[in-house]
N, C-alpha and C positions, 0 to 999 in steps of 0.2 A: 457488316453494320446497315439495317435494313432501311432502304433508301426515304422512305415515307418517316419513317424515326429520326434520322439525319436530318432532314429538313424540317422537323418538327421543333427537332433541338435547334437548331440556327437560329428559326424564328423566336423562340423563348429565350436563347440567350442574345438576342437582338433586344428583348423585352428587359432584361435584367438590365443590360447596358443602360438602356434608356432610362431607367426609374431610378439605375446608380449615378445619373449624373442630373435628372432632376431635383429641383428645389425639395427641401425635407419636409415640406408644408405638403406636397403631391404624393408622398409615400402612402400618407393613410387613405388614399382609396384604392390601394392593391394594384393588381394587372389591369391597365389601359387596356383590355380587348373590346373590338365591337362585337363580339357575339362570344358565347361559351365556346371553348377548345376542349375537345377529347381526343387522348393521345393513347395509344397502345404501348404500354414501358417495356423494356424488355425483358422484363421478369415477367411479363403476361399479365399484367394487371392492367385496367383501364381507369385512366386517369383525367379528370374534371379541371380544368384551370377556369375557375370561374371570374364572373364581368366584379371591376369594383373588388372590395371588399371581401368578395364571398371565397377565396382562398384557393389552395386546392386540394382535391377531395379525391381519394380510391371509391371507384364506383361499381368495382367489379369485387368479388371474395378475392382473398391474397392469397387461398390455396386453390384456385381456378385458372391455371394456364391458358389464359385466351388466346385464340388463333385468328379469329376477326369478329367485328362486331358494328351496329348498327344502331343508333338512338333512333327512337321514333319519333315520328314531325311532332307529335304534340309535346318532347322533350320529357315527357313522364316517365318511359321505358326505354331502358335497352335490352337488345337481345342479343348476344354471344355465344359463340360455340366454342369447345375446347374439344379433346381427343376424346372425352367420357360424353359428348352429346351438344344438344344445343337447349337453351334457357332464356328465360325470361324474366327481367328482373326490375322494378319500380326502382327511378332513379335516388327516392330518397328513402329508402325501408331497405332493410336485408331480406326480406323474404325473395324467395327463387323458384321460380315454376319451371320443371324442367319439360322442355317442349317434346324433346326428341331423345333418347336418352341409346348412346352407343351406336346406333344406326344414322345418325346426322351425316356420316362420312365428313370428309375434308377437303376443302377448298385446295383444289390441284397447283394452282396457279395464283401467286400473291401479289397486291405492290404494283397492278395492273390498272384498277378500277373497281367497283363496288364488287365485291362478294358476297355480300349478305345486305339485302336493299328494303325497306318498307314502301309500300303503296302510300299514295298521298293522303288517305283517309285512316291510315294504319290496321287495316282490315286483314292483310296477307301479308307475310313475310317469303321473301325469295330468295334462296341461297345457292350457290356453284358444289358441285359435286365430285368426286370421282368418275361418276357415268353422264352427267348433264350438268340438270338443274333441279330443285326440288322447289315447291311453295307451299308452306303451311297457313290455311285459314283459319283466322283466330275464331269467327264467328262457331263455325261447324266443327272445328279441332280437326281439321281432315288435311289431308297431302293430294298432293298432284305433283307427278314427275315429268320430266321432259330431258330425254335422252338426245346427249351432243357430244360429240369428243371434243378434248380439251376446251373445257368453258372458262375462259378468262375473267369475263365481268357482267352482271346483268343491269339494265336500265330500262324502267318501267315509264310508260307513256305517262302526260299529266293527268290523265283520269283512270288509270290504270286498266285500261281497256287492252292493251299490248303488253307485251316484254320483247325486249332487245337482247335477245343472247350472242354476246360474243364472245368468240371461238379462236384460239388459236390458229396463224395460218400453220399450213403442212412444209412450206417452203423456208427453211430456215436464212434463207437471204432477205425475206420479204420482211417491210416494216407495219405493213396493214395487216388488220385482222376481218376475218369473214362474221358477217352480222347475221342471224338468224331473227326474223319476225315472227312471234307468234300472238296470235288474239287470245283472248282470254273470255271464255263465256261461262260464267259463274264458277265452277271447281274444275274446267277441263281448259286446255290449250290446245289449238289449232296452228300447226306451220302456216302462213300466208305469204311470205317474202323473203327474200335471202339478196343479202347485199356481200355481194363477193369479195369485194376490198374496199377499205376504208379504215382511215387511221382518224379512229372515231367517228362518233354521229351524236346529233342533239335532235331531241324533240322540238319543234318551233309551234307543234299543236297535238293535239291528241290522235293526230291522224298524218302528218307533213315532220317528215325526218330528213335532216339535213345531212348528208354525208361527202365523205373528201375520199376519192381512190387514191389509191398510188401513184398513177399512173399522172395524177394532177385532175384541175379543175374541182367545182365545187357544183352540188348537185342538190336537189330537193326531190322527195318522194311522197305521193299522195296514195295512202293506202285506202281513200274512200272513193278512187277513181281508177281502181285497177293497175295500183303500182305506177301509175305514170310518172316519168322522169323528169323535170327540167332543170337544164343546163343553168346556173345562177354565174359561173365565169367558166372560160373555156381551159382545155388542159395545158395551156402555155405556164400556167402557174400552178404550183404544187401547194394546197392547202392542210393543213394537220388541225384536229382537236377542234372543232366547229362548236361553238357554246351558244347558249341562248341566254340573253340579260333577262332581268325581272319585267322591263320594260318592251321586250319582244324582238330586241335588235338582236341580229346575230354577229358574232365575231369570230374571228380564225384565225391562228399562225400561217403566215405567207411568206414564200420565198422572194418577195420584191422590197425595194429601197421603200422608207417609209414615207418619202415624199410622193411616192404612186400608191399607195393606199388609197382602194375604193369603197364605197358604200355597197355593202350587199343589197342585191335588189329585195323588197321588199322586209 
């Protein structure tokens, strides 16, 4: 069973159990979710679990077996990929626009990150391919290709100026990934930096990346200062999956007792 689907199933099971134990009057409110939840089911259909009484709705065609998908930041459109190509569809309409037919490639690795992701303004859509990555620009209806081996996931910077490309580590025993940082100039991409080892990354700003090498420590890299690196925590502690909250706070998993947890600088 797909790991992401399994976690979603457990989450939904918890919702069902909670609603079963809740007072009858509260059942009219539907699913008590903090936000809408989109799930790729085993039958290849993307389902939306709405807020409150919005209910459960299939948002992709029943005859399209979806491989991966991404909902636009505006929550108005969904991009999804099948073996027949890449499509764009309004969430509340049956109209489907084919972005790329048959040549959209396939996601080589799934379940470890975003294989299809929008820019913050929904003007560009990046997706992994068998040869690297590809970006579709909605305004110009054009494409740009990035050649890298074994691409796992893609992460845009907050202002969409940079694209971080995660590539699988060739060492089968390694837990970290390679990260290639590309600068976007209109519809072209230029490689500007590389992180040879990190267990996840996070954009703290449009030019500042937080990364966690497998050997330990937590670092920040400033793309506007010649890729200068700053050690936030020394390598005696191993950190994983850094994340930047909405208020700018940086969090990360670490192999330390909770009583020894320390605030991350800046």
